C-alpha positions in Angstrom: 35.3 76.8 -47.9 35.7 75.7 -51.5 33.2 76.6 -54.2 32.9 74.3 -57.2 31.5 75.5 -60.4 30.3 73.2 -63.1 29.7 73.9 -66.7 26.6 72.2 -68.0 26.9 70.8 -71.5 23.5 70.8 -73.0 24.4 68.1 -75.5 23.2 67.8 -79.0 20.0 69.6 -80.1 16.7 67.8 -80.6 17.0 68.4 -84.3 20.5 66.9 -84.4 19.2 63.8 -82.7 16.3 63.6 -85.1 18.7 63.7 -88.0 20.8 60.8 -86.5 18.0 58.4 -85.7 17.1 57.4 -89.3 20.8 56.6 -89.8 20.8 54.4 -86.7 17.7 52.6 -88.0 19.2 52.1 -91.5 22.4 50.6 -90.0 20.4 48.3 -87.7 18.1 47.1 -90.4 20.9 46.3 -92.8 23.2 44.8 -90.1 25.9 47.4 -90.5 25.9 48.4 -86.9 27.0 45.1 -85.6 28.9 43.7 -88.6 26.4 40.9 -89.2 28.2 38.2 -91.2 26.8 37.0 -94.5 25.0 33.7 -94.8 26.9 30.9 -96.4 25.7 29.6 -99.7 24.9 25.8 -100.0 25.2 25.1 -96.2 28.9 26.1 -95.7 30.3 28.3 -92.9 29.1 32.0 -92.7 31.1 34.0 -95.2 32.1 36.8 -92.8 31.2 40.5 -93.0 32.1 42.6 -96.1 31.0 46.2 -95.7 31.3 47.0 -99.4 29.0 44.1 -100.4 26.5 44.9 -97.6 26.3 48.5 -98.7 25.4 47.4 -102.3 23.1 44.6 -101.1 25.2 41.8 -102.6 25.2 39.4 -99.7 22.6 37.7 -97.5 22.8 38.9 -93.9 22.7 36.2 -91.3 20.6 38.2 -88.8 19.8 41.6 -90.3 16.2 42.5 -90.9 16.7 43.5 -94.5 19.0 42.5 -97.4 18.4 45.4 -99.8 21.7 47.0 -98.9 22.6 50.3 -97.2 22.6 52.3 -100.5 19.0 51.3 -101.3 18.0 51.8 -97.7 19.5 55.3 -97.9 17.4 56.0 -101.0 14.2 55.0 -99.1 15.3 57.2 -96.2 15.8 60.2 -98.5 12.4 59.6 -100.1 10.7 59.5 -96.7 12.5 62.6 -95.6 11.5 64.5 -98.8 7.9 63.4 -98.5 7.8 64.4 -94.8 9.3 67.8 -95.7 6.8 68.3 -98.5 3.9 67.5 -96.1 5.2 69.9 -93.5 5.6 72.8 -95.9 2.3 72.4 -97.7 
């Protein structure tokens, strides 16, 4: 008779997952997660995806929910996190 032993990997902690979720939301809202191409100006073909321009908010995403750029979205994320931390500690 054979005995199989398995090692159970508990995976990431709840805190680690909580830290990753806002990043996922930021990337979804700005279209970074799926390389959403930029809209064409004056009715031309879509301009393609340029990560550097998208991070700075210098293009108009074709399908993304926000066009403020990933850097500005990160600032909002950090402000929310600071506010949430202040409320929890006080």
